[in-house]
C-alpha angles and dihedrals in degrees: 000000000000125000122204104188094178090062094033092238138134117200126205124188116216109186124203107220134177146098124317123285092013099121105264095135091039089059091053091045091052092050091048093048092051096047122092114246095247091060099052144048125225116293108251119208108172145153113206110261092236091057098054118113134037119304126212114237090253093051091046092053090049095049099036097099092058102036114127098183127192113342128191122192148141138178118251126194107200106223094205098045115103120228116272113229087339093309124120110239119237126184119210098201111199143175141166107221124215135033122337098229091110097068097190092062090055090047090054092052091055097049107121094358117161097191139009127224103200108203112197136187112253093200123086093240090067097048096102092044089053092054093046092051092047091051090051090049092052092048094049093047090049088056090057097246094142129059088275135349098246097051117158119268137194124196121220120192103203133207095029086151092075134075133256097038134159118266110262091231089058092050091051092047093052101038108019107026114191088011089264090165132041115266135195138190108228145173106214092192095052094034094235109159095355097114093039090056092048092050090051093051094046090049091052090051096047103039096076090052092048088053093049108031090168089076089068095044090057094056 
């Protein structure tokens, strides 16, 4: 959470997290495409200039702890969201596309995050990748990388519009036991469920602040 009192804004950072090729960037792209120009900034899809090119194995090992990797983000101003303590709400939507085998790039995407949208494979082939990504998320949050350890989460089971998928009960058992967090079945390509999931995550982030406005006044 970042407050800019000069501009009268409060910024929240929802981060889309999950295994590779699961649709994290596709979710952001769909939201951006469906948002009117006056409510969004340009979609940024960048690799840091000092990380362009092919590394030798030795150079990769040396630079691995500080690699940020490809980052995708944009700023969204929700048109239907009321001001919070007189501050206009801005969402800094962020993701780190690709596989999560380079742990520092995932760490960078979670820095300052206020909520996590965990996008998971709904097909059996991706079951192990889901668990690996979830374990990495838990480890990074335990280290205090995000705004706070117990930040809200929402689970999205992507590609529910295809055949041969895992049973939803099995996905919930493995990734979201006890259904502690809200979950949605989505199709990132078609956009089904994408905005519903985002609304749920933003609501989970904002509700505690609406209930205790003094937390904002003290910042």
